[in-house]
C-alpha positions as CSV (number, residue, x, y, z in Angstrom):
1,M,31.9,7.8,16.5
2,T,30.5,5.0,14.4
3,R,29.1,1.8,16.0
4,D,32.2,-0.2,14.8
5,E,34.6,2.4,16.3
6,F,32.6,2.3,19.6
7,R,32.8,-1.5,19.7
8,A,36.5,-1.5,19.0
9,Q,37.1,1.1,21.8
10,W,35.0,-0.9,24.2
11,A,36.9,-4.1,23.4
12,R,40.3,-2.3,23.9
13,E,39.1,-0.9,27.3
14,R,37.8,-4.3,28.4
15,A,41.0,-6.0,27.4
16,R,43.1,-3.4,29.3
17,R,40.8,-3.8,32.4
18,E,41.1,-7.6,32.3
19,M,44.9,-7.4,32.0
20,A,45.1,-5.1,34.9
21,L,42.7,-7.1,37.1
22,G,44.5,-10.3,36.1
23,S,47.8,-8.8,37.3
24,I,46.3,-7.7,40.6
25,R,44.7,-11.1,41.1
26,A,48.0,-12.8,40.5
27,H,49.7,-10.5,43.0
28,L,47.0,-11.3,45.6
29,A,47.3,-15.0,44.9
30,E,51.0,-14.9,45.8
31,Q,50.3,-13.7,49.3
32,P,51.0,-16.2,52.0
33,S,47.9,-15.7,54.2
34,P,44.4,-14.3,54.1
35,R,45.6,-11.4,56.3
36,S,48.3,-10.5,53.8
37,V,45.9,-10.8,50.9
38,R,43.6,-8.2,52.6
39,A,46.5,-5.9,53.3
40,A,47.7,-6.1,49.7
41,A,44.2,-5.5,48.5
42,R,44.0,-2.4,50.7
43,R,47.3,-1.1,49.3
44,W,46.0,-1.7,45.7
45,C,42.8,0.2,46.5
46,T,44.8,3.1,48.0
47,Q,47.2,3.3,45.1
48,I,44.4,3.2,42.5
49,T,42.5,5.9,44.3
50,A,45.7,8.0,44.4
51,L,46.2,7.5,40.7
52,A,42.6,8.7,40.0
53,E,43.2,11.8,42.1
54,D,46.4,12.5,40.1
55,V,44.5,12.2,36.8
56,I,41.7,14.5,38.0
57,T,44.2,17.1,39.1
58,A,46.0,16.9,35.8
59,R,42.8,17.4,33.9
60,K,41.7,20.3,36.0
61,N,45.1,21.9,35.4
62,Q,44.7,21.4,31.7
63,E,41.4,23.2,31.8
64,Y,43.0,26.3,33.3
65,E,45.9,26.5,30.8
């Protein structure tokens, strides 16, 4: 991978991350109270962790095929 390709990939990954975090921040900002913000944040964390586990499992299954 060339330096320019690496920079382009990094920029795409950063933009995708910023969009995702911006969406999460907007959702949290819509919550009516600090307690509901914390609860929503915990749900996001749980869902993101579950997604990561799904990706790990899928990759492991691909290795064995």
